[in-house]
C-alpha positions as CSV (number, residue, x, y, z in Angstrom):
1,X,8.7,9.4,20.6
2,X,6.2,7.0,19.2
3,X,7.9,3.6,18.2
4,X,6.6,3.7,14.7
5,X,8.1,7.1,14.2
6,X,11.4,6.1,15.7
7,X,11.9,3.4,13.3
8,X,11.7,5.6,10.2
9,X,13.6,8.8,11.8
10,X,16.8,7.8,10.1
11,X,15.3,7.7,6.8
12,X,14.0,11.3,6.7
13,X,16.9,12.6,4.6
14,X,16.7,9.7,1.9
15,X,14.4,9.1,-1.0
16,X,12.2,6.9,1.2
17,X,9.6,9.8,1.6
18,X,9.8,11.1,-1.9
19,X,8.8,8.1,-4.2
20,X,6.1,8.5,-6.6
21,X,4.6,5.3,-7.6
22,X,3.6,5.7,-11.4
23,X,1.4,2.6,-11.3
24,X,-0.7,4.2,-8.7
25,X,-1.2,7.1,-10.8
26,X,-2.4,5.3,-13.6
27,X,-5.3,3.9,-11.7
28,X,-6.7,7.2,-10.4
29,X,-10.1,8.0,-12.2
30,X,-10.2,10.9,-14.7
31,X,-12.4,12.9,-12.3
32,X,-10.9,11.8,-8.8
33,X,-13.0,14.1,-6.7
34,X,-11.7,14.1,-3.1
35,X,-8.6,12.1,-2.5
36,X,-7.1,10.9,0.9
37,X,-3.5,9.6,0.9
38,X,-2.8,7.3,3.9
39,X,1.0,7.6,4.5
40,X,1.5,10.6,2.1
41,X,5.1,11.0,3.2
42,X,6.4,14.5,1.9
43,X,3.4,14.8,-0.4
44,X,5.5,14.2,-3.6
45,X,2.8,11.9,-5.1
46,X,0.0,14.2,-4.1
47,X,1.6,17.3,-5.6
48,X,2.0,15.7,-9.0
49,X,-1.5,14.4,-8.8
50,X,-2.9,17.8,-7.9
51,X,-1.1,19.4,-10.9
52,X,-2.0,16.9,-13.5
53,X,-5.4,15.3,-12.5
54,X,-6.9,18.2,-10.7
55,X,-8.8,16.6,-7.7
56,X,-11.1,18.7,-5.9
57,X,-9.0,18.0,-2.6
58,X,-6.0,16.0,-1.8
59,X,-5.6,15.3,1.9
60,X,-2.9,13.2,3.5
61,X,-2.1,11.1,6.6
62,X,1.4,11.1,7.8
63,X,2.9,9.6,11.2
64,X,6.2,11.3,11.0
65,X,5.7,14.9,12.1
66,X,8.8,16.2,10.2
67,X,7.6,14.7,7.1
68,X,4.1,15.8,7.6
69,X,5.3,19.3,7.7
70,X,6.8,18.9,4.3
71,X,3.5,17.4,2.9
72,X,1.4,20.4,4.4
73,X,3.2,22.6,1.9
74,X,2.2,20.6,-1.2
75,X,-1.4,19.0,-0.2
76,X,-4.8,20.5,0.7
77,X,-4.3,19.5,4.3
78,X,-2.4,16.8,6.4
79,X,-3.4,14.8,9.3
80,X,-0.4,14.0,11.7
81,X,-0.5,10.6,13.3
82,X,-1.3,7.0,12.9
83,X,-4.2,6.2,10.5
84,X,-5.9,3.8,13.1
85,X,-6.3,6.8,15.3
86,X,-7.2,9.4,12.5
87,X,-9.5,7.5,10.2
88,X,-12.2,6.9,13.0
89,X,-12.5,10.9,13.3
90,X,-13.2,11.4,9.6
91,X,-17.0,11.3,8.7
92,X,-18.6,8.8,6.5
93,X,-18.2,8.9,2.8
94,X,-15.9,11.9,2.8
95,X,-13.5,10.7,0.1
96,X,-14.0,9.4,-3.5
97,X,-10.5,7.8,-3.5
98,X,-8.2,6.5,-1.0
99,X,-4.5,5.8,-1.8
100,X,-2.4,3.4,0.3
101,X,0.8,3.5,-1.5
102,X,3.1,1.1,0.5
103,X,1.4,1.9,3.8
104,X,-1.0,-0.8,4.9
105,X,1.8,-3.0,5.8
106,X,3.1,-0.4,8.2
107,X,-0.1,-0.5,10.2
108,X,-0.7,-2.3,13.4
109,X,-4.2,-3.4,12.6
110,X,-4.8,-3.5,8.8
111,X,-8.2,-5.2,9.3
112,X,-9.7,-2.3,11.2
113,X,-7.8,0.2,9.2
114,X,-9.5,-1.3,5.9
115,X,-12.9,-1.3,7.7
116,X,-12.5,2.4,8.5
117,X,-11.3,3.1,5.0
118,X,-14.6,1.4,3.7
119,X,-16.7,3.7,5.9
120,X,-14.7,6.8,4.8
121,X,-15.2,6.1,1.2
122,X,-18.0,7.4,-0.9
123,X,-20.4,4.9,-2.4
124,X,-18.6,4.5,-5.8
125,X,-15.2,5.2,-4.1
126,X,-11.9,3.6,-5.2
127,X,-9.2,2.1,-3.1
128,X,-5.7,2.1,-4.7
129,X,-2.9,0.1,-3.0
130,X,0.7,-0.9,-3.6
131,X,2.0,-3.4,-1.4
132,X,5.2,-5.7,-0.9
133,X,4.8,-9.3,-1.8
134,X,6.4,-11.6,0.8
135,X,6.0,-14.6,-1.4
136,X,8.8,-13.3,-3.5
137,X,11.4,-15.9,-4.1
138,X,14.2,-13.7,-2.6
139,X,12.2,-13.8,0.9
140,X,11.3,-17.5,0.5
141,X,14.8,-18.6,-0.3
142,X,16.3,-16.7,2.6
143,X,13.9,-18.2,5.0
144,X,13.9,-21.8,3.7
145,X,17.4,-22.2,2.6
146,X,19.2,-20.0,5.0
147,X,16.8,-20.1,7.9
148,X,16.8,-16.2,8.1
149,X,14.1,-13.5,8.3
150,X,16.4,-10.5,8.1
151,X,14.9,-7.0,8.2
152,X,16.6,-4.2,6.1
153,X,16.3,-0.5,5.7
154,X,14.2,-0.8,2.5
155,X,12.3,-3.3,0.4
156,X,10.0,-6.2,1.2
157,X,11.8,-6.9,4.6
158,X,11.7,-3.1,5.6
159,X,12.1,-3.0,9.4
160,X,9.0,-0.7,9.5
161,X,6.8,-3.4,8.0
162,X,4.4,-4.8,10.7
163,X,2.5,-7.0,8.6
164,X,3.3,-9.2,5.5
165,X,0.9,-10.2,2.7
166,X,0.9,-12.5,-0.3
167,X,-1.5,-12.0,-3.3
168,X,-4.0,-14.5,-1.7
169,X,-3.9,-13.1,1.8
170,X,-4.3,-9.5,0.6
171,X,-7.3,-10.3,-1.5
172,X,-9.0,-12.3,1.1
173,X,-8.4,-9.5,3.6
174,X,-10.0,-6.9,1.3
175,X,-13.0,-9.2,0.7
176,X,-13.8,-9.8,4.3
177,X,-13.6,-6.0,5.0
178,X,-16.1,-5.3,2.2
179,X,-14.0,-4.7,-1.0
180,X,-14.3,-6.1,-4.4
181,X,-10.8,-6.1,-6.4
182,X,-11.1,-5.0,-9.8
183,X,-7.5,-4.6,-10.7
184,X,-4.5,-6.6,-9.6
185,X,-1.1,-6.8,-11.2
186,X,2.6,-7.0,-10.6
187,X,4.5,-3.8,-10.7
188,X,6.6,-4.2,-14.0
189,X,9.2,-1.7,-12.8
190,X,10.5,-3.7,-9.9
191,X,9.6,-7.3,-10.7
192,X,12.7,-9.7,-11.1
193,X,14.2,-9.5,-14.6
194,X,17.3,-11.6,-14.3
195,X,17.3,-14.9,-16.2
196,X,18.5,-16.7,-13.1
197,X,15.9,-15.7,-10.7
198,X,13.1,-16.1,-13.3
199,X,14.4,-19.6,-14.1
200,X,14.4,-20.6,-10.5
201,X,10.9,-19.1,-9.9
202,X,9.7,-21.0,-13.0
203,X,11.1,-24.4,-11.7
204,X,9.7,-23.8,-8.2
205,X,6.3,-23.2,-9.5
206,X,6.4,-26.4,-11.3
207,X,7.8,-28.4,-8.6
208,X,5.0,-27.3,-6.3
209,X,2.4,-28.4,-8.9
210,X,1.4,-24.7,-9.5
211,X,3.1,-23.5,-12.5
212,X,0.4,-20.4,-12.7
213,X,2.1,-19.2,-9.3
214,X,5.3,-18.3,-11.2
215,X,4.5,-14.6,-11.3
216,X,4.0,-14.6,-7.5
217,X,7.6,-15.7,-7.0
218,X,9.1,-12.9,-9.1
219,X,6.8,-10.1,-8.0
220,X,8.3,-7.5,-5.4
221,X,5.2,-5.3,-5.2
222,X,1.4,-5.8,-5.9
223,X,-0.6,-3.0,-7.5
224,X,-4.3,-3.2,-6.7
225,X,-7.6,-1.4,-7.3
226,X,-10.6,-2.1,-5.2
227,X,-14.1,-0.8,-4.7
228,X,-16.8,-1.0,-2.1
229,X,-19.4,-4.0,-2.2
230,X,-22.5,-3.8,-0.2
231,X,-22.0,-5.3,3.3
232,X,-24.5,-7.5,5.0
233,X,-26.3,-5.7,8.0
234,X,-24.5,-8.1,10.5
235,X,-20.9,-7.0,9.2
236,X,-21.5,-3.4,10.4
């Protein structure tokens, strides 16, 4: 059994594979054309999009075979396996919109994955991403105060997360791989709302001399929209 699949085998009966991120849905163009969902899980998100936005096709990539079988009943087609292996087999410019809803952090080589995503997207294509924020105060506090880096079943420190990103590192990586970010914001559904946490985050941002970074400390998940920008020939 593949090690990535094994990490998630105990989650197949939970809501882990059925979440529909409403913020991602909001970013999908009115005439989405052909969509690829990298990490489509059971296809719940895709099924909703197919019914409401009527894309031409909605394909998925899913690494867990049992979960992929469920997605096949909902989506146009589903590729089973790791994105790193599947994306190189897809022709240039196939899709008009690629969704990576909490999946990029599960990839072994996100830089190569994004390079392939760039190639697979059409000229005017859109890349929609939701991704955990490792600069969240809860993670920072546990590391600096408790000296711990504890993995969990869900959330920012999900044991299936192979890579971790801040707002800055994510946007820099996207830019390096040929993308221009046109939308980036904190998911309002799961950002910190309790006064104590918000107060500490505010004080920390002031203490480090960067009060504008307050939002980064209370953000659990970033929502991002990006599009292709022309690459120099030497970058291909």
